[in-house]
N, CA, C and O of each residue as an XYZ file, in Angstrom:
484
protein
N      -5.534    -15.521     10.646
C      -5.534    -14.188     10.897
C      -5.710    -13.508      9.626
O      -5.057    -13.873      8.648
N      -6.580    -12.502      9.554
C      -6.674    -11.436      8.375
C      -5.551    -10.640      7.939
O      -4.612    -10.531      8.727
N      -5.494    -10.118      6.922
C      -4.370     -9.257      6.528
C      -5.219     -7.743      6.834
O      -6.177     -7.266      6.227
N      -4.521     -7.259      7.919
C      -5.183     -5.855      8.228
C      -4.920     -4.888      7.367
O      -5.714     -3.954      7.251
N      -3.775     -4.951      6.629
C      -3.405     -3.706      5.872
C      -4.263     -3.816      4.478
O      -4.400     -2.849      3.729
N      -4.781     -5.009      4.240
C      -5.459     -5.077      3.036
C      -6.974     -4.427      3.271
O      -7.690     -4.167      2.303
N      -7.353     -4.214      4.494
C      -8.743     -3.568      4.878
C      -8.711     -2.285      5.290
O      -9.739     -1.761      5.719
N      -7.458     -1.563      5.211
C      -7.651     -0.187      5.311
C      -7.821      0.664      4.352
O      -6.998      0.537      3.445
N      -8.726      1.634      4.194
C      -9.013      2.304      3.113
C      -8.059      3.428      2.975
O      -7.781      4.120      3.955
N      -7.470      3.677      1.642
C      -6.576      4.588      1.387
C      -6.932      5.414      0.127
O      -7.535      4.950     -0.840
N      -6.520      6.611      0.233
C      -6.657      7.388     -0.975
C      -5.620      7.286     -2.189
O      -5.623      7.966     -3.215
N      -4.678      6.210     -1.801
C      -3.612      5.853     -2.728
C      -3.980      4.517     -3.503
O      -4.524      3.556     -2.959
N      -3.625      4.574     -4.807
C      -3.661      3.359     -5.578
C      -2.498      3.277     -6.411
O      -1.696      4.206     -6.515
N      -2.387      2.103     -7.047
C      -1.178      1.824     -8.169
C      -1.407      2.646     -9.211
O      -2.470      2.625     -9.832
N      -0.294      3.546     -9.523
C      -0.279      4.316    -10.497
C      -0.313      3.602    -11.869
O       0.453      2.645    -11.986
N      -1.126      3.946    -12.970
C      -1.564      3.106    -14.096
C      -1.603      1.726    -14.015
O      -0.961      0.914    -14.681
N      -2.517      1.508    -13.029
C      -3.016     -0.030    -12.528
C      -1.736     -0.876    -12.397
O      -1.784     -2.078    -12.657
N      -0.601     -0.291    -12.004
C       0.515     -1.015    -11.869
C       1.440     -1.274    -13.074
O       2.537     -1.820    -12.951
N       1.030     -0.931    -14.023
C       1.947     -1.128    -15.274
C       3.073     -0.326    -15.234
O       3.927     -0.607    -16.076
N       3.283      0.490    -14.573
C       4.651      1.344    -14.519
C       5.580      0.678    -13.780
O       6.739      1.038    -13.990
N       5.397     -0.307    -12.865
C       6.428     -1.038    -12.187
C       7.097     -1.970    -13.395
O       6.530     -2.650    -14.251
N       8.447     -1.758    -13.156
C       9.441     -2.268    -13.897
C       9.848     -1.529    -15.147
O      10.772     -1.924    -15.857
N       9.168     -0.493    -15.390
C       9.473      0.525    -16.397
C      10.506      1.415    -15.996
O      10.811      1.336    -14.806
N      11.138      2.265    -16.706
C      12.049      3.402    -16.374
C      11.300      4.574    -15.765
O      10.286      5.037    -16.288
N      11.887      5.087    -14.524
C      11.404      6.194    -13.971
C      12.307      7.584    -13.995
O      13.481      7.556    -14.364
N      11.673      8.760    -13.583
C      12.394      9.725    -13.887
C      13.823     10.035    -13.435
O      14.423     11.016    -13.874
N      14.398      9.126    -12.491
C      15.789      9.067    -12.216
C      16.508      8.041    -13.243
O      17.717      7.847    -13.122
N      15.856      7.463    -14.132
C      16.353      6.452    -15.038
C      16.794      5.109    -14.556
O      17.694      4.450    -15.076
N      15.927      4.683    -13.286
C      16.072      3.708    -12.656
C      14.829      2.575    -13.103
O      14.096      2.783    -14.070
N      14.738      1.469    -12.316
C      13.581      0.578    -12.650
C      12.705      1.108    -11.496
O      13.098      1.536    -10.410
N      11.288      0.981    -11.999
C      10.311      1.655    -11.040
C      10.043      0.146    -10.287
O       9.955     -0.944    -10.852
N       9.947      0.429     -8.881
C       9.764     -0.729     -8.064
C       8.306     -0.594     -7.282
O       7.516     -1.531     -7.169
N       8.103      0.688     -6.786
C       6.830      0.964     -6.335
C       6.298      2.365     -7.065
O       7.130      3.211     -7.392
N       5.012      2.556     -7.283
C       4.513      3.577     -7.844
C       3.228      3.715     -7.584
O       2.464      2.786     -7.848
N       2.693      5.074     -6.935
C       1.389      5.144     -6.409
C       0.971      6.630     -6.583
O       1.710      7.587     -6.352
N      -0.437      6.704     -7.062
C      -1.057      7.968     -7.165
C      -2.067      8.207     -6.149
O      -2.752      7.262     -5.759
N      -2.244      9.489     -5.638
C      -3.385      9.738     -4.788
C      -4.530     10.636     -5.520
O      -4.332     11.618     -6.236
N      -5.673     10.100     -5.191
C      -6.700     10.423     -6.047
C      -6.892     12.074     -5.978
O      -7.577     12.554     -6.881
N      -6.392     12.908     -5.069
C      -6.399     14.261     -4.925
C      -5.213     14.965     -5.552
O      -5.044     16.164     -5.332
N      -4.273     14.186     -6.423
C      -3.305     14.730     -7.061
C      -1.902     14.910     -6.924
O      -1.283     15.949     -7.156
N      -1.305     13.494     -6.412
C      -0.099     13.413     -6.128
C       0.459     11.886     -6.608
O      -0.234     10.881     -6.770
N       1.865     12.014     -6.777
C       2.416     10.643     -7.114
C       3.523     10.387     -6.227
O       4.018     11.351     -5.643
N       3.999      9.190     -6.034
C       5.110      8.996     -5.452
C       5.751      7.595     -6.097
O       5.062      6.588     -6.263
N       7.116      7.673     -6.424
C       7.575      6.529     -6.998
C       8.918      6.161     -6.396
O       9.728      7.072     -6.224
N       9.225      4.972     -6.071
C      10.367      4.317     -5.701
C      11.259      3.480     -7.043
O      10.765      2.540     -7.665
N      12.500      3.988     -7.286
C      13.359      3.537     -8.290
C      14.466      2.649     -7.699
O      14.731      2.783     -6.504
N      15.068      1.840     -8.373
C      16.415      1.090     -8.165
C      17.243      1.282     -9.137
O      16.784      1.305    -10.279
N      18.499      1.446     -8.946
C      19.663      1.510     -9.934
C      19.368      2.613    -10.934
O      19.381      2.441    -12.153
N      19.117      3.686    -10.361
C      18.859      4.951    -11.096
C      20.324      5.663    -11.484
O      21.397      5.151    -11.164
N      20.222      6.758    -12.126
C      21.507      7.455    -12.484
C      22.373      8.236    -11.261
O      23.548      8.605    -11.273
N      21.403      8.344    -10.256
C      22.062      9.143     -9.100
C      22.336      8.441     -7.949
O      23.176      8.922     -7.188
N      21.649      7.107     -7.584
C      21.783      6.514     -6.478
C      21.121      5.038     -6.577
O      20.219      4.792     -7.377
N      21.644      4.111     -5.711
C      21.020      2.737     -5.926
C      19.361      2.891     -5.725
O      18.544      2.116     -6.221
N      19.108      3.794     -5.080
C      17.467      4.061     -4.814
C      17.104      5.517     -4.708
O      17.748      6.320     -4.033
N      15.883      5.851     -5.512
C      15.517      7.149     -5.399
C      13.821      7.117     -5.151
O      13.105      6.377     -5.827
N      13.406      7.810     -4.336
C      12.135      8.175     -4.290
C      11.858      9.630     -4.725
O      12.469     10.628     -4.344
N      10.837      9.570     -5.582
C      10.462     10.964     -6.211
C       8.962     11.120     -5.961
O       8.149     10.240     -6.241
N       8.622     12.393     -5.371
C       7.216     12.441     -5.167
C       6.923     13.866     -5.726
O       7.780     14.735     -5.891
N       5.538     13.992     -6.007
C       5.270     15.286     -6.328
C       3.554     15.387     -6.070
O       2.757     14.449     -6.081
N       3.290     16.764     -5.850
C       2.043     17.335     -5.780
C       1.698     17.923     -6.984
O       2.331     18.931     -7.297
N       0.723     17.466     -7.828
C       0.498     17.970     -9.037
C       0.005     19.599     -8.912
O      -0.969     20.008     -8.281
N       0.989     20.415     -9.719
C       0.902     21.864     -9.761
C       1.432     22.518     -8.720
O       1.322     23.744     -8.709
N       2.098     21.861     -7.659
C       2.866     22.469     -6.383
C       4.295     22.024     -6.297
O       5.162     22.805     -5.906
N       4.528     20.962     -6.603
C       5.958     20.591     -6.059
C       6.248     19.262     -6.694
O       5.377     18.477     -7.070
N       7.862     19.028     -6.804
C       8.508     17.863     -7.315
C       9.734     17.635     -6.409
O      10.632     18.473     -6.320
N       9.733     16.448     -5.729
C      10.949     16.508     -4.847
C      11.522     14.781     -4.974
O      10.886     13.730     -5.061
N      12.637     15.000     -4.946
C      13.542     13.528     -4.950
C      14.484     13.330     -4.044
O      15.215     14.257     -3.697
N      14.594     12.119     -3.548
C      15.507     11.684     -2.496
C      16.298     10.479     -2.820
O      15.787      9.578     -3.486
N      17.421     10.413     -2.423
C      18.485      9.391     -2.742
C      18.816      8.502     -1.577
O      19.028      9.023     -0.482
N      18.870      7.329     -1.715
C      19.296      6.273     -0.805
C      20.103      5.284     -1.446
O      19.998      4.996     -2.638
N      21.048      4.679     -0.507
C      21.943      3.407     -0.761
C      21.385      2.301     -0.367
O      21.716      1.298     -1.001
N      20.468      2.142      0.681
C      19.950      0.990      1.100
C      18.333      0.888      0.823
O      17.597      1.825      1.132
N      17.910     -0.132      0.312
C      16.557     -0.431     -0.120
C      15.605     -0.333      0.927
O      14.508      0.170      0.685
N      15.940     -0.834      2.291
C      15.143     -0.855      3.444
C      14.914      0.575      3.810
O      13.789      0.919      4.174
N      15.747      1.306      3.751
C      15.588      2.664      4.144
C      14.787      3.580      3.204
O      14.178      4.568      3.612
N      14.829      3.168      1.849
C      14.076      4.010      0.845
C      12.575      3.405      0.902
O      11.622      4.117      0.587
N      12.430      2.279      1.249
C      11.206      1.858      1.504
C      10.204      2.353      2.544
O       8.992      2.548      2.455
N      11.094      2.505      3.595
C      10.363      3.009      4.841
C      10.340      4.517      4.623
O       9.312      5.051      5.041
N      11.086      5.190      4.158
C      11.001      6.451      3.870
C       9.756      6.915      2.735
O       9.035      7.913      2.713
N       9.833      5.953      1.993
C       8.565      6.042      0.931
C       7.204      6.086      1.532
O       6.347      6.890      1.167
N       7.022      5.145      2.518
C       5.694      5.255      3.439
C       5.755      6.506      4.334
O       4.772      7.246      4.379
N       6.683      6.734      4.934
C       6.489      8.084      5.611
C       6.124      9.298      4.789
O       5.220     10.082      5.080
N       6.922      9.378      3.723
C       6.656     10.537      2.936
C       5.264     10.462      2.339
O       4.616     11.495      2.171
N       4.841      9.403      2.049
C       3.331      9.192      1.558
C       2.345      9.752      2.542
O       1.490     10.565      2.191
N       2.446      9.388      3.574
C       1.680      9.562      4.936
C       1.590     11.290      4.897
O       0.512     11.883      4.837
N       2.913     11.969      4.941
C       2.789     13.216      5.080
C       2.333     13.855      3.748
O       1.798     14.950      3.921
N       2.406     13.462      2.514
C       1.855     14.100      1.602
C       0.105     14.130      1.587
O      -0.616     14.999      1.098
N      -0.208     13.131      2.149
C      -1.696     13.112      2.625
C      -2.084     14.415      3.179
O      -2.984     15.097      2.688
N      -1.241     14.829      4.442
C      -1.470     15.982      5.149
C      -1.542     17.296      4.225
O      -2.420     18.145      4.377
N      -0.450     17.385      3.175
C      -0.505     18.482      2.361
C      -1.677     18.573      1.524
O      -2.292     19.626      1.357
N      -2.013     17.379      0.955
C      -3.234     17.248      0.053
C      -4.543     17.714      0.733
O      -5.372     18.376      0.108
N      -4.703     17.378      1.945
C      -5.774     17.820      2.670
C      -5.989     19.250      2.801
O      -7.114     19.735      2.926
N      -4.944     19.908      2.774
C      -5.119     21.602      2.921
C      -5.281     22.126      1.614
O      -5.454     23.345      1.575
N      -5.269     21.460      0.433
C      -5.389     22.014     -0.874
C      -6.940     21.847     -1.283
O      -7.401     20.733     -1.530
N      -7.640     22.906     -1.334
C      -8.897     22.991     -1.829
C      -9.197     22.250     -3.319
O      -8.419     22.274     -4.273
N     -10.348     21.672     -3.288
C     -10.475     20.856     -4.524
C     -10.650     21.872     -5.750
O     -10.146     21.573     -6.833
N     -11.307     22.983     -5.604
C     -11.524     24.150     -6.489
C     -10.530     25.205     -6.462
O     -10.312     25.812     -5.414
N      -9.883     25.481     -7.583
C      -8.825     26.546     -7.221
C      -9.376     28.001     -6.767
O      -8.668     28.782     -6.131
N     -10.664     28.280     -7.140
C     -11.376     29.411     -6.979
C     -11.583     29.555     -5.429
O     -11.985     30.599     -4.916
N     -11.294     28.489     -4.772
C     -11.618     28.481     -3.288
C     -10.251     28.602     -2.633
O     -10.114     28.225     -1.469
N      -9.253     29.097     -3.307
C      -7.781     29.161     -2.849
C      -7.439     30.451     -2.580
O      -6.951     31.176     -3.447
N      -7.695     30.892     -1.205
C      -7.384     32.329     -0.930
C      -5.783     32.575     -0.410
O      -5.143     31.576     -0.084
N      -5.220     33.752     -0.345
C      -4.052     33.807     -0.002
C      -3.271     33.407      1.255
O      -2.068     33.160      1.333
N      -4.143     33.395      2.166
C      -3.828     32.577      3.459
C      -3.616     31.176      3.193
O      -2.534     30.654      3.460
N      -4.626     30.496      2.657
C      -4.647     29.283      2.359
C      -3.200     28.724      1.437
O      -2.525     27.737      1.730
N      -3.001     29.536      0.422
C      -1.699     29.287     -0.490
C      -0.699     29.349      0.281
O       0.164     28.481      0.144
N      -0.524     30.411      1.334
C       0.529     30.290      2.041
C       0.872     29.119      3.072
O       1.991     28.648      3.275
N      -0.236     28.780      3.632
C      -0.196     27.657      4.523
C       0.356     26.426      3.821
O       1.232     25.705      4.298
N      -0.228     26.254      2.659
C       0.175     25.162      1.737
C       1.737     24.992      1.367
O       2.330     23.914      1.365
N       2.295     26.242      1.056
C       3.483     26.441      0.747
C       4.361     26.117      1.882
O       5.332     25.379      1.713
N       4.060     26.656      3.102
C       4.632     26.421      4.301
C       4.721     24.775      4.525
O       5.839     24.279      4.659
N       3.705     24.050      4.560
C       3.604     22.722      4.701
C       4.697     21.910      3.664
O       5.311     20.911      4.040
N       4.813     22.386      2.561
C       5.524     21.923      1.260
C       7.113     22.112      1.867
O       7.897     21.167      1.784
N       7.489     23.300      2.432
C       8.779     23.773      2.824
C       9.016     22.826      3.990
O      10.092     22.237      4.083
N       8.162     22.681      4.773
C       8.522     21.797      5.950
C       8.619     20.290      5.547
O       9.346     19.577      6.240
N       8.052     19.824      4.646
C       8.004     18.485      4.055
C       9.451     18.345      3.320
O      10.068     17.286      3.436
N       9.937     19.327      2.629
C      11.092     19.267      2.084
C      12.554     19.375      3.033
O      13.650     18.864      2.803
N      12.188     20.098      3.989
C      13.295     20.063      5.301
C      13.279     18.625      5.906
O      14.301     17.979      6.135
N      12.222     18.269      6.100
C      12.127     17.056      6.928
C      12.657     15.853      6.000
O      13.207     14.877      6.510
N      12.483     15.960      4.743
C      12.692     14.779      3.832
C      13.802     15.285      2.724
O      13.554     15.290      1.518
N      15.090     15.722      3.301
C      15.909     16.452      2.402
C      16.599     15.593      1.287
O      17.330     16.132      0.457
């Protein structure tokens, strides 16, 4: 049986071609997973950081940076995947060209970001 996960097209790829794994992350822990979205976002999972056994830090470039803390690796890993999927939705609403960003669209993006942070405190 083929590996279905390998055949799914994604806009996410290993950050820095995977070289960041094992280095020190933003929370002072070792990076376990680290991916970047082609439209301008990054999500990182660290272990044994300064604040908790596991931390997931994500950001949409120019818009937001958010970190969550976990005591269990399985929970951090699951939440990493959930957060990554919802970051896709935020990125889809951001126009590629800033001059195409009107006030209504900008407000909608901020609303999505606020909902994301509320859902993933």
